[in-house]
C-alpha positions as a LaTeX table, in Angstrom:
\begin{tabular}{lrrr}
\hline
Residue & $x$ (\AA) & $y$ (\AA) & $z$ (\AA) \\
\hline
Met1 & $-93.10$ & 38.53 & $-131.19$ \\
Glu2 & $-92.04$ & 41.99 & $-132.36$ \\
Glu3 & $-95.14$ & 42.31 & $-134.53$ \\
Asn4 & $-97.33$ & 41.35 & $-131.55$ \\
Leu5 & $-95.66$ & 44.03 & $-129.45$ \\
Leu6 & $-96.31$ & 46.66 & $-132.14$ \\
Asp7 & $-99.93$ & 45.50 & $-132.40$ \\
Gly8 & $-100.26$ & 45.83 & $-128.63$ \\
Leu9 & $-98.61$ & 49.24 & $-128.70$ \\
Arg10 & $-101.03$ & 50.47 & $-131.37$ \\
Gly11 & $-103.84$ & 49.20 & $-129.16$ \\
Glu12 & $-102.50$ & 51.27 & $-126.26$ \\
Asp13 & $-101.42$ & 48.18 & $-124.32$ \\
Lys14 & $-99.07$ & 49.48 & $-121.64$ \\
Thr15 & $-97.73$ & 45.98 & $-121.01$ \\
Ser16 & $-96.53$ & 45.82 & $-124.63$ \\
Phe17 & $-94.89$ & 49.21 & $-124.20$ \\
Gln18 & $-93.16$ & 48.02 & $-121.01$ \\
Lys19 & $-91.90$ & 44.89 & $-122.77$ \\
Ile20 & $-90.55$ & 46.98 & $-125.64$ \\
Tyr21 & $-88.84$ & 49.28 & $-123.14$ \\
Asn22 & $-87.33$ & 46.32 & $-121.27$ \\
Leu23 & $-86.09$ & 44.77 & $-124.53$ \\
Tyr24 & $-84.65$ & 47.88 & $-126.13$ \\
Ala25 & $-83.85$ & 50.62 & $-123.60$ \\
His26 & $-80.32$ & 49.41 & $-122.90$ \\
Lys27 & $-79.57$ & 48.91 & $-126.61$ \\
Val28 & $-80.82$ & 52.40 & $-127.40$ \\
Tyr29 & $-78.80$ & 53.77 & $-124.48$ \\
Lys30 & $-75.59$ & 52.17 & $-125.77$ \\
Phe31 & $-76.29$ & 53.54 & $-129.25$ \\
Val32 & $-76.78$ & 57.15 & $-128.15$ \\
Tyr33 & $-74.03$ & 57.03 & $-125.52$ \\
Lys34 & $-71.56$ & 56.04 & $-128.22$ \\
Tyr35 & $-72.06$ & 59.51 & $-129.73$ \\
Cys36 & $-72.61$ & 61.78 & $-126.74$ \\
Lys37 & $-70.34$ & 60.12 & $-124.13$ \\
Asn38 & $-72.52$ & 61.62 & $-121.40$ \\
Asp39 & $-74.70$ & 59.46 & $-119.15$ \\
His40 & $-77.23$ & 62.20 & $-118.38$ \\
Glu41 & $-77.66$ & 63.17 & $-122.04$ \\
Ala42 & $-77.89$ & 59.53 & $-123.11$ \\
Gln43 & $-80.61$ & 58.85 & $-120.53$ \\
Arg44 & $-82.50$ & 61.96 & $-121.66$ \\
Met45 & $-82.33$ & 60.81 & $-125.29$ \\
Val46 & $-83.53$ & 57.31 & $-124.39$ \\
Gln47 & $-86.47$ & 58.84 & $-122.54$ \\
Asn48 & $-87.29$ & 60.99 & $-125.58$ \\
Val49 & $-87.14$ & 57.95 & $-127.88$ \\
Phe50 & $-89.69$ & 56.08 & $-125.79$ \\
Val51 & $-91.92$ & 59.11 & $-125.29$ \\
Gln52 & $-92.00$ & 59.52 & $-129.06$ \\
Leu53 & $-92.70$ & 55.80 & $-129.50$ \\
Trp54 & $-95.74$ & 56.08 & $-127.22$ \\
Ser55 & $-96.89$ & 59.37 & $-128.73$ \\
Asn56 & $-96.73$ & 57.99 & $-132.28$ \\
Arg57 & $-98.04$ & 54.50 & $-131.46$ \\
Lys58 & $-101.16$ & 54.76 & $-133.62$ \\
Ser59 & $-99.22$ & 55.80 & $-136.72$ \\
Phe60 & $-97.25$ & 52.54 & $-137.06$ \\
His61 & $-98.26$ & 50.21 & $-139.88$ \\
Asp62 & $-98.21$ & 46.45 & $-140.28$ \\
Gly63 & $-94.81$ & 45.22 & $-141.35$ \\
Glu64 & $-92.84$ & 48.02 & $-139.70$ \\
Val65 & $-89.81$ & 46.82 & $-137.78$ \\
Leu66 & $-89.44$ & 47.90 & $-134.18$ \\
Asp67 & $-85.63$ & 48.05 & $-134.37$ \\
Ile68 & $-85.81$ & 50.44 & $-137.30$ \\
Ile69 & $-88.41$ & 52.65 & $-135.63$ \\
Leu70 & $-86.43$ & 52.89 & $-132.39$ \\
Phe71 & $-82.99$ & 53.38 & $-133.86$ \\
Asn72 & $-84.17$ & 55.91 & $-136.46$ \\
Thr73 & $-85.74$ & 57.86 & $-133.60$ \\
Ala74 & $-82.54$ & 57.50 & $-131.56$ \\
Lys75 & $-80.50$ & 58.72 & $-134.52$ \\
Gln76 & $-82.73$ & 61.79 & $-134.77$ \\
Glu77 & $-82.20$ & 62.44 & $-131.05$ \\
Val78 & $-78.43$ & 62.26 & $-131.50$ \\
Leu79 & $-78.60$ & 64.63 & $-134.46$ \\
Lys80 & $-80.72$ & 67.11 & $-132.47$ \\
Trp81 & $-78.32$ & 66.85 & $-129.53$ \\
Asn82 & $-75.33$ & 67.39 & $-131.80$ \\
Lys83 & $-76.98$ & 70.40 & $-133.44$ \\
Thr84 & $-77.79$ & 71.90 & $-130.05$ \\
Lys85 & $-74.20$ & 71.35 & $-128.96$ \\
Thr86 & $-72.90$ & 72.91 & $-132.19$ \\
Asp87 & $-75.30$ & 75.85 & $-131.90$ \\
Met88 & $-74.12$ & 76.43 & $-128.35$ \\
Trp89 & $-70.52$ & 76.73 & $-129.57$ \\
Asp90 & $-71.60$ & 79.04 & $-132.39$ \\
Asp91 & $-73.42$ & 81.31 & $-129.92$ \\
Asp92 & $-70.36$ & 81.45 & $-127.65$ \\
Ser93 & $-68.07$ & 82.47 & $-130.51$ \\
Lys94 & $-70.46$ & 85.29 & $-131.51$ \\
Lys95 & $-70.21$ & 86.80 & $-128.02$ \\
Glu96 & $-66.48$ & 87.38 & $-128.34$ \\
\hline
\end{tabular}
């Protein structure tokens, strides 16, 4: 099933994308929320994960695993969020 969804996604099938979203959005949300503990930020990261999935849909290859694609992208979102948060604290300390 997962391979069929990726095939559909590569073919720009919006129904496949919607099914992927319905299957994984909550799982991705729980994953990112575990790190940020902020509903708004977690929702923003989930949105970014799925925007990136759609934007990169033609670059996926046969045999790639949807879980790995989504959670690697989610991990990158968490790392970017954490860096932004850290940079914000660094900027505040420089002002003093």
